C-alpha positions, 0 to 999 in steps of 0.5 A: 040077122036072122036068130037062126042064121047060120054064121057061114051063110052068105047073104046078098042085100041091099044096104044104103052106104054111110052107117046109122048106129042102131042106137041113133034116136032121131027120127030121120037118119039124114040128121046124123051130123057126121060122116059114116061112110069110111071108117079108120081101121085104127079107131073103129073099135074105139068110136061109138059109131062102129065098135057096138056093131063090130063087137056084135059081129056085124061084119060084111063084104062090099062088092065093087067092080073097082074104085076111083082116085084122083091125082092132083097134077099138071100132067093129066088128060087136062092140064091142071085138073086132077087125073082119075085112076081106076084100081081094081083086082088084077084080072085073069080068065076064069078057071072054066075058060082054061084050054078053051080057045083064046077068042072065047067069050070071058065069063066074068070080072073078079070083084074087088072085096072090101071089108065093111061094117053093117048095122041095123036101125029102126025108126024110134016111131016104128017102121021098116028097118034100115041096114047101113054100111060102112067101108073100112080104110087102112093106109094106102099101098105103096103102088097107089100112094102116088095117085093121092095129092099128099097134103103137109098138116102141122108139119106132118105128112097126112097118111093116105087112106083106102078101102080095106080090101079082103084078096081070097076066099079064106080071108072073105071066109074069116071076116064074114063067119062072126060065130067062127072068128071073134072080133080081135082075130078078125081085125088082123085081117084088115091090111093094106094089100099090094095085089091091085092094079090100076090106069088112068081113065078119061075125066068123062067119069068126074060127072056122075051123070056118066055110068058107061063102060067109057069110064074104065077105058084106059086112056094115055096121059101123053107121050111121056106117060104112055099107058102100057098094056098090061094083061088086066087092062087087056082082059078088061078091054077084051069084055068091054068090046064083046059086051058092046057086040051083039043086040041092042038088048045085049048091050043094055043087060049084059053090061055091068053096073060100073059103080063102086056102089054095092050092087043093089039087086041080083039078076039071072042075067050075065051081069055083075049081080050074077057073078055075086050070086056064083060067089055067094053059091060056092059049094063045099064050104064047111058048116060053121056054128050057129050062134044066136045074133 
């Protein structure tokens, strides 16, 4: 974080998933003996891995097309195997498309915005600073809790967790503005949300080598569990269809990066990265006070 940075400024940058605390003393981050990909909201102010960064205002928003959850059941696409579901924000035509013909091209996917914490680690022997992040998790909302395979531990049913979703520009602004919104107020934004939708997808997504729109396409689980078309799924399918039409170059460049990882590099093309640039470049936001970080 630049010392002269405006706390209202939004910066898009690469970070590695799995937070490495600034105080980690070994020469190789892979030597960490604990997983920091996710951190629980109810303990993030207690654990040293996250507390220091959080109290210093190192809050970030993790952007993704959506994320996957697997349901352990016998009625999935493959009998007896886990059934994957894709979970994402409800999708609508953007404001610029209002009043235009229904067959006009849809201009963008509403990216999922999850609350995260980041930190900056410097190798003890010197070298390039490594930026890493973790995704904050909360209790899963009632709408998606049925997807999880619930386990009973020591006589108790284990609580299901999901990424803490920031729904709307105001929640995002408050979470990012570390100077205007202190930690204790910001953590109140970390709550389960019901404003998400989901549908079953093919087990094609189970292989990390598969990274195509087929990973997101809704499927039918059978006559008894037929997937009903929703406005969001229709929008998504329309976009997938339009994205696959045209020249081979368009097929390659216009498709978003279908992954729940952070978008890695900005692009001038009409991709997820382009959508992020629009999001980062919102105008008319009030300038916040500056604070040295």
